[in-house]
C-alpha positions in Angstrom: -118.0 134.2 55.2 -118.1 134.5 59.0 -121.7 134.5 60.8 -120.9 138.1 61.3 -120.7 139.1 57.5 -116.9 139.1 57.4 -114.8 137.6 54.7 -111.3 138.6 53.7 -111.1 140.2 50.0 -108.7 139.3 47.5 -108.3 141.6 44.2 -111.1 140.2 42.3 -113.6 140.1 45.3 -112.5 143.8 46.1 -113.7 145.2 42.6 -117.1 143.7 43.3 -117.0 145.1 46.7 -116.0 148.6 45.5 -119.0 148.4 42.8 -121.4 147.8 45.4 -120.3 150.6 47.6 -121.7 153.9 46.5 -119.0 156.2 48.4 -116.0 154.2 47.1 -117.5 153.4 43.3 -118.0 157.4 43.1 -114.3 158.2 44.2 -113.6 156.3 41.0 -116.1 157.8 38.7 -117.8 154.6 38.6 -115.3 153.4 36.3 -113.8 149.8 37.1 -112.3 148.4 33.7 -108.8 149.9 33.8 -108.4 150.1 38.0 -104.8 149.3 39.0 -104.6 147.1 42.4 -101.6 146.5 44.6 -101.6 144.8 47.9 -98.9 146.7 50.0 -99.1 145.4 53.4 -96.2 145.1 54.9 -97.1 145.7 58.4 -98.0 142.3 60.7 -102.1 142.7 61.1 -103.7 144.0 57.7 -104.3 143.5 54.3 -103.8 147.0 52.6 -104.5 147.6 48.9 -103.8 150.8 47.0 -106.5 151.2 44.0 -106.0 153.7 41.5 -108.6 154.9 38.5 -108.9 156.9 36.0 -110.5 159.6 38.2 -109.5 158.9 41.5 -107.6 156.8 44.2 -107.8 155.6 47.8 -106.4 152.6 50.0 -108.4 150.0 51.3 -107.4 148.4 54.8 -108.7 145.4 55.8 -108.0 144.0 59.4 -107.4 140.0 59.7 -108.3 138.0 62.3 -104.7 137.0 63.1 -101.3 138.6 63.2 -100.5 138.1 59.3 -96.6 137.6 59.9 -97.1 134.6 62.6 -100.5 133.2 60.7 -103.8 131.8 62.5 -101.6 130.4 65.4 -101.5 134.2 67.0 -105.5 135.0 66.8 -106.2 138.7 66.8 -109.5 140.7 67.1 -110.8 142.2 63.8 -112.6 144.9 66.0 -109.6 147.1 66.1 -110.6 148.6 62.7 -113.5 150.2 64.5 -110.7 151.5 66.6 -108.7 152.8 63.8 -111.3 154.1 61.8 -112.8 156.1 64.6 -109.3 157.7 65.7 -108.6 158.5 62.2 -112.0 160.6 62.3 -111.5 161.8 65.5 -107.5 162.9 65.0 -108.4 163.8 61.6 -111.1 166.5 62.9 -108.6 167.8 65.4 -105.8 167.9 62.8 -106.7 167.5 59.1 -103.5 168.6 57.7 -101.7 165.7 59.4 -104.3 162.9 59.0 -105.6 161.1 55.8 -109.3 161.4 55.3 -111.6 158.3 55.6 -114.0 157.7 53.0 -115.7 154.5 54.2 -115.9 152.3 57.4 -117.5 148.8 57.1 -117.5 147.3 60.5 -118.8 144.2 59.6 -116.0 143.5 57.0 -113.4 145.3 59.1 -112.5 147.5 56.3 -111.6 151.0 55.8 -111.5 153.0 52.6 -109.3 156.2 53.0 -107.2 158.7 51.2 -104.1 157.2 49.4 -101.2 159.0 50.9 -99.5 159.0 47.1 -96.1 159.0 46.2 -93.2 160.9 46.8 -94.6 160.2 49.9 -92.8 157.5 51.8 -92.5 155.7 55.3 -90.4 158.2 57.6 -88.1 155.1 58.7 -87.0 154.3 55.2 -86.2 158.4 55.0 -84.0 157.9 58.0 -82.6 154.9 56.8 -81.6 156.7 53.5 -80.4 159.8 55.1 -83.1 162.3 53.9 -83.8 165.6 55.8 -87.2 166.8 56.5 -87.4 170.3 57.5 -90.8 170.1 58.5 -91.2 167.1 60.2 -90.4 168.2 63.9 -93.0 171.1 63.4 -95.8 168.8 61.8 -95.3 166.1 64.4 -95.5 168.6 67.2 -98.6 170.1 65.7 -100.1 166.3 65.4 -99.4 165.3 69.0 -100.2 168.9 70.8 -103.8 169.0 68.9 -104.7 165.3 69.3 -103.7 165.4 72.9 -104.5 168.4 74.2 -108.3 168.4 72.7 -109.2 164.9 73.6 -107.6 165.5 78.1 -109.2 167.0 80.6 -107.4 170.3 79.9 -110.1 170.7 77.5 -112.9 168.0 78.1 -115.4 167.9 80.8 -115.1 165.0 82.9 -118.3 163.5 81.5 -117.4 163.5 77.7 -113.9 162.3 78.6 -115.4 159.3 80.5 -117.8 158.5 77.6 -114.7 158.5 75.4 -112.7 156.3 77.8 -115.4 153.8 78.0 -115.7 153.6 74.1 -112.0 153.0 73.7 -112.0 150.4 76.5 -113.1 147.8 74.0 -109.6 148.0 72.2 -108.3 145.7 75.2 -106.6 143.2 73.0 -104.3 145.6 71.1 -103.5 147.2 74.6 -102.9 143.7 75.6 -100.4 143.3 72.7 -98.5 146.3 73.9 -98.2 145.2 77.4 -96.7 141.7 76.4 -94.3 143.5 74.0 -93.2 146.4 75.6 -93.6 145.8 79.2 -93.5 141.9 79.8 -91.4 140.1 77.1 -88.1 141.9 77.1 -87.5 141.5 80.7 -88.0 137.4 80.7 -87.4 134.5 78.7 -89.9 134.8 76.1 -90.0 132.4 72.9 -90.8 135.7 70.9 -87.8 137.5 71.8 -84.8 137.5 69.6 -81.6 139.8 69.2 -78.2 139.7 67.2 -76.7 136.7 68.7 -74.1 135.6 70.0 -72.9 139.5 70.3 -75.8 140.7 72.4 -76.4 137.4 74.5 -74.9 139.0 77.8 -76.7 142.2 76.8 -80.2 140.5 76.7 -79.7 138.6 79.8 -78.5 142.0 81.7 -82.1 143.3 80.9 -83.7 140.3 82.4 -81.3 140.8 85.7 -81.8 144.3 86.1 -83.8 144.8 89.3 -84.1 148.5 89.2 -85.0 148.7 85.4 -87.6 146.0 86.3 -88.9 148.4 89.0 -89.0 151.6 86.4 -91.0 149.2 83.8 -93.6 148.4 86.4 -94.4 151.9 87.1 -94.4 153.0 83.4 -96.6 149.6 82.7 -98.9 150.7 85.6 -99.2 154.0 83.9 -100.1 152.6 80.5 -102.7 150.3 81.7 -104.5 152.5 84.4 -103.9 156.3 83.1 -106.7 157.6 80.6 -105.1 160.8 79.9 -105.9 161.4 76.2 -106.6 159.8 73.1 -103.4 158.6 71.9 -102.3 157.0 68.7 -100.8 154.0 70.6 -97.8 153.2 67.8 -96.4 156.5 67.1 -93.2 155.0 65.9 -91.3 156.2 62.3 -93.2 153.2 60.6 -96.5 155.2 61.2 -95.4 158.6 59.5 -95.5 159.1 55.7 -93.3 162.1 54.8 -92.1 164.4 52.0 -90.2 167.5 52.0 -93.4 169.1 53.0 -96.0 166.7 54.0 -96.1 164.9 57.1 -99.3 162.2 57.4 -99.5 159.9 60.5 -101.3 156.6 59.5 -102.0 153.2 61.5 -103.5 154.4 64.6 -105.2 150.7 65.5 -103.5 150.7 68.7 -105.5 153.8 69.9 -107.0 154.3 73.2 -107.4 156.5 76.3 -103.6 156.4 77.7 -100.8 158.3 79.0 -99.8 161.3 76.5 -96.0 160.2 77.0 -96.4 157.0 75.2 -97.4 158.8 71.8 -94.6 161.4 72.1 -91.9 158.7 73.7 -92.6 156.6 70.9 -92.0 158.9 68.3 -88.8 160.6 70.1 -87.6 156.7 70.8 -87.5 155.9 67.4 -85.8 159.0 66.5 -83.2 157.9 68.8 -82.9 154.3 67.5 -82.7 155.9 63.8 -79.5 158.2 65.4 -77.7 155.1 66.7 -78.1 153.3 63.7 -76.7 155.8 61.4 -73.0 154.4 62.0 -74.3 151.5 60.4 -75.4 153.0 57.3 -72.3 155.1 56.8 -70.3 154.5 53.7 -67.4 156.0 51.4 -70.2 158.7 50.1 -70.9 160.1 53.7 -69.9 159.4 57.2 -73.8 160.6 58.3 -72.3 163.2 60.8 -74.2 166.0 59.3 -77.2 163.6 59.2 -77.0 162.6 62.9 -76.4 166.4 63.7 -79.9 166.9 62.0 -81.5 164.0 63.8 -80.4 165.2 67.1 -81.7 168.7 66.2 -85.3 167.0 65.4 -85.4 165.2 68.6 -85.2 168.7 70.9 -87.5 170.5 68.1 -90.2 167.9 68.3 -90.0 168.0 72.0 -89.5 171.8 72.3 -92.4 172.6 69.7 -94.7 170.2 71.1 -94.2 172.1 74.5 -95.0 175.3 72.9 -97.8 174.2 71.0 -99.5 172.3 73.7 -99.1 175.0 76.3 -100.5 177.6 73.7 -103.7 175.8 73.2 -103.8 175.5 77.1 -103.6 179.0 77.5 -106.1 179.7 74.6 -108.4 177.8 76.3 -108.1 178.4 80.3 -111.6 179.2 80.6 -113.1 176.8 78.3 -114.9 173.5 78.9 -111.9 171.3 80.4 -112.3 170.3 83.8 -108.8 169.8 85.0 -108.0 172.9 86.6 -111.1 175.1 87.2 -110.5 178.7 86.8 -112.3 179.5 89.9 -109.4 177.6 91.9 -106.5 178.4 89.6 -107.2 181.9 89.6 -104.0 183.8 89.5 -101.0 183.8 87.1 -98.4 182.5 89.3 -100.5 179.4 90.3 -101.5 178.6 86.8 -97.5 178.9 85.8 -96.9 176.4 88.8 -99.7 173.7 87.6 -98.6 174.1 84.1 -94.6 173.4 84.9 -95.3 170.2 87.1 -98.1 169.0 84.3 -95.3 169.4 81.6 -92.3 168.3 83.9 -94.4 165.1 84.6 -95.1 164.8 81.0 -91.6 165.2 80.0 -90.4 162.2 82.4 -93.3 160.0 81.1 -92.1 160.7 77.6 -88.5 159.8 78.3 -89.4 156.6 80.2 -91.9 155.2 77.7 -89.6 156.3 74.7 -86.7 154.1 76.3 -89.1 151.3 76.9 -89.9 151.1 73.2 -86.4 151.4 72.3 -85.3 148.5 74.5 -88.3 146.1 73.3 -86.8 147.0 69.5 -83.4 145.3 70.3 -84.3 142.6 72.8 -88.0 141.8 71.9 -90.2 140.5 69.5 -90.8 143.3 66.8 -87.3 145.0 65.3 -86.6 148.0 63.2 -85.5 148.2 59.9 -83.2 151.1 60.9 -80.6 148.2 62.3 -82.0 145.3 60.6 -81.0 146.7 57.4 -77.2 146.8 58.8 -75.9 143.6 57.0 -73.0 143.2 59.1 -74.1 141.3 62.2 -71.1 142.8 64.6 -71.3 146.2 63.4 -75.2 146.1 64.1 -74.7 144.7 67.3 -72.4 147.8 68.1 -75.3 150.1 67.1 -77.8 148.3 69.0 -75.6 148.1 72.2 -75.2 152.0 72.1 -78.7 152.5 71.8 -79.8 149.6 74.4 -77.4 151.4 76.9 -78.7 154.8 76.4 -82.3 153.3 76.7 -81.5 151.5 79.9 -79.8 154.8 81.3 -82.5 156.7 80.4 -85.6 154.3 81.6 -83.6 154.4 85.1 -82.6 158.2 85.2 -85.4 159.9 83.4 -86.0 162.4 86.3 -82.7 164.0 86.4 -83.4 165.1 83.0 -84.7 168.7 83.3 -84.8 169.6 79.4 -84.5 168.0 75.8 -81.0 169.7 75.8 -79.7 167.7 78.3 -81.1 164.0 76.8 -79.4 165.3 73.5 -76.0 165.9 75.2 -76.3 162.2 77.1 -76.8 161.0 73.6 -73.9 162.7 72.2 -71.7 161.6 75.4 -72.5 157.8 75.0 -71.8 158.0 71.2 -68.2 159.4 71.5 
């Protein structure tokens, strides 16, 4: 055990821990003899146990002091569990339908007990690889993003409350630094951690490292990521952080959360949908050419932004005389001016979204951590063809994002490149 009381739990010590923790023991009806415990952590940073008893269930997530897939050679703060638990609670209050409830948090043990998002929920990324349509996905994710981002921004908060919240989350600096490295730095230089589908993408990776215009734009995005405390963002909102069924959408794993640019969350989600789109040709087979499914993904991309826009601006209208101090009613006191302010804000947010989304795409192709969408395409040359299309689109999007006026133009550009 560390001096701070931390000890990693295995299945046996976990049971002892549960017995000694009233809030968790109660969920199991204090019955411990027939517990089913499975370790399911497929991520890189944590142990994750599913605990199922005769009268209840939950998930236990314990943060480790290193990156699990690399080992103790890459240490990682355990304190991130505090930020994950706090964000689950904060975002859970704002959007309870789409965030699993926290039952227990132990700061010394870096351990969270939360609602088990049970089968038939699966990770969205796996559903996209399998070609499953989710009719409520865009609606639900738009609702989650609109509510969590609006209510933690200066459109709703006073500057005092906002600054206090920013200060609290500044402590999550190590996970922010990890993002700075893997999203905004490594793909643009020679790094031991980078890899790609070699030899097919060797020249493509080199081109990224030698593209001056791309590097100028990436610097601007990095500066926004590091300096713009716009709202409490999830910080890792890709398709592996969302669990879905036909009628439910649950957002998990906000351990990278901090006060940052809203576009980083919206872009992460949309960028990963674009990756899923470009991966589809690699998953097409005799049974399905995936053409109809690709159309569904494009529709989901445009619906996600358009519904977010609608919901976010509706919250803004609803609370225009509320506590938020970004646009004081005494100054922004006529409808024309309010409309101008809103248009400018949403236009900037749209361009941030495209820039961050593109940066997230690039790093998944030539950086350290790749996505299963492409990795599960067995034939390397076929995988590389899919990845190259995605990479070329991402580079264009990042460099020319300000030319796009609406999401429809982005979808048209995707279709054009895919011909």
